[in-house]
C-alpha positions as CSV (number, residue, x, y, z in Angstrom):
1,X,-0.3,-0.6,0.2
2,X,1.5,3.2,-1.1
3,X,1.7,5.7,1.6
4,X,-0.2,8.8,1.9
5,X,0.7,12.2,0.8
6,X,0.8,14.2,3.8
7,X,3.5,10.8,5.4
8,X,5.7,11.2,1.9
9,X,5.8,14.4,2.1
10,X,7.3,14.7,5.3
11,X,10.0,11.8,4.4
12,X,11.1,13.9,1.6
13,X,11.8,16.9,4.4
14,X,13.3,14.1,6.1
15,X,15.7,13.5,3.2
16,X,16.6,17.4,2.4
17,X,17.4,17.7,6.1
18,X,19.8,14.4,6.7
19,X,21.6,15.7,3.9
20,X,26.4,16.5,3.4
21,X,26.6,20.5,3.6
22,X,30.0,20.0,4.5
23,X,30.5,22.0,1.3
24,X,28.2,25.0,3.2
25,X,28.1,27.7,5.4
26,X,27.0,25.0,8.3
27,X,30.1,22.7,7.1
28,X,27.9,20.2,8.6
29,X,27.2,16.3,7.7
30,X,24.0,15.6,8.2
31,X,23.6,12.1,6.9
32,X,22.1,9.8,9.4
33,X,21.4,12.3,11.8
34,X,17.5,13.3,11.3
35,X,14.5,11.2,12.5
36,X,11.3,11.4,12.6
37,X,9.5,13.4,15.0
38,X,10.1,14.7,17.5
39,X,12.6,15.2,20.9
40,X,13.3,17.1,23.6
41,X,17.6,17.2,23.7
42,X,19.7,15.4,21.3
43,X,21.4,12.3,22.2
44,X,24.9,14.2,20.0
45,X,25.8,16.8,18.1
46,X,24.4,18.1,14.9
47,X,20.8,16.3,15.2
48,X,18.1,17.1,14.0
49,X,14.1,15.3,13.5
50,X,11.1,16.2,11.4
51,X,8.3,16.3,12.4
52,X,4.2,16.4,11.3
53,X,2.9,19.7,12.7
54,X,-1.0,19.8,11.2
55,X,-3.0,20.1,8.4
56,X,-6.3,22.0,7.4
57,X,-8.4,22.1,4.6
58,X,-10.5,25.1,2.3
59,X,-12.9,25.2,0.5
60,X,-12.0,26.3,-2.5
61,X,-10.6,28.3,-5.2
62,X,-13.4,26.0,-7.5
63,X,-16.6,24.4,-5.4
64,X,-15.5,20.4,-5.9
65,X,-12.4,21.7,-4.9
66,X,-10.1,21.7,-1.5
67,X,-6.7,23.7,-0.6
68,X,-5.6,22.0,1.9
69,X,-1.5,23.0,3.5
70,X,-0.1,21.0,5.7
71,X,2.5,21.9,8.0
72,X,6.1,20.5,9.5
73,X,8.9,21.3,11.6
74,X,12.2,20.4,11.8
75,X,14.3,21.1,15.0
76,X,18.1,21.1,14.7
77,X,21.0,20.8,17.0
78,X,24.3,22.4,17.3
79,X,27.2,22.7,19.3
80,X,28.6,25.8,20.3
81,X,30.9,26.7,23.0
82,X,29.1,30.2,23.8
83,X,26.2,32.3,22.9
84,X,27.5,33.6,19.4
85,X,28.9,30.4,18.6
86,X,25.8,28.7,18.6
87,X,23.3,30.9,17.1
88,X,25.9,31.0,14.3
89,X,26.4,27.8,14.2
90,X,22.5,27.1,14.8
91,X,21.5,30.1,11.4
92,X,24.2,27.7,8.8
93,X,22.4,25.0,9.4
94,X,19.4,26.3,9.4
95,X,19.6,28.4,5.9
96,X,21.7,25.7,3.9
97,X,17.9,23.3,5.0
98,X,16.0,25.2,3.4
99,X,18.2,26.2,0.7
100,X,17.5,22.1,0.2
101,X,14.8,21.8,1.5
102,X,13.4,25.0,-1.7
103,X,16.2,24.1,-4.5
104,X,12.8,21.9,-6.0
105,X,9.5,23.0,-4.9
106,X,7.6,19.8,-5.0
107,X,10.1,18.8,-3.2
108,X,11.0,16.1,-5.8
109,X,8.3,14.2,-5.4
110,X,6.6,14.9,-9.2
111,X,4.0,17.3,-10.3
112,X,0.4,16.9,-7.9
113,X,2.0,16.3,-4.9
114,X,2.7,19.8,-3.3
115,X,2.0,22.5,-5.1
116,X,4.7,24.4,-3.0
117,X,7.3,24.6,-0.5
118,X,7.3,27.5,1.5
119,X,9.5,27.7,5.4
120,X,10.2,29.9,8.0
121,X,12.8,29.8,11.1
122,X,13.9,31.0,13.8
123,X,17.3,30.4,16.3
124,X,17.9,29.9,19.9
125,X,19.8,29.5,22.8
126,X,19.3,26.1,24.0
127,X,20.6,27.2,26.9
128,X,17.6,28.6,28.2
129,X,15.8,25.3,27.6
130,X,18.3,23.1,30.1
131,X,19.9,22.3,27.4
132,X,23.5,23.4,27.8
133,X,26.0,24.2,25.2
134,X,23.1,23.2,22.1
135,X,22.2,26.1,19.5
136,X,18.5,25.4,17.9
137,X,17.7,25.9,14.9
138,X,13.4,25.6,13.8
139,X,11.9,25.5,10.4
140,X,8.1,25.5,10.1
141,X,7.2,24.5,6.6
142,X,4.5,24.7,5.1
143,X,3.2,22.3,1.7
144,X,-0.2,23.8,-0.1
145,X,-2.0,21.9,-2.5
146,X,-5.1,21.0,-3.4
147,X,-7.2,18.0,-4.4
148,X,-10.7,16.7,-5.0
149,X,-10.7,14.6,-1.7
150,X,-10.1,17.4,0.8
151,X,-6.9,14.8,1.7
């Protein structure tokens, strides 16, 4: 049985996060360092997790069609000796991941699965949340699409 559209998008996002960014601004290799779901503390650094957040549906643009907007989130955990280093590392990794996600606006899933991919992000100091020495990048990803089934 084929996976749902929502899961295929989540899996594609995970694949875009779990990439080698050693030649990019973060200089980090994230291969095999991203899981599905969320965690409170990373088992090692760098580390990432991709998670489904929610799904909204509205009518239109015509009768018998729906516009859906699934949202996903990615947490990126990076090391840093002090706050400026943690912010730099988190922001650079967020930038690399977003560049990789948006390189193909259909997440390489082919036409008709999603209409676009949009990202918003922020960076946080893990020390504020009891995760000492860790910078946290947070990316929210929306993948709007239309269908006749509402899913």
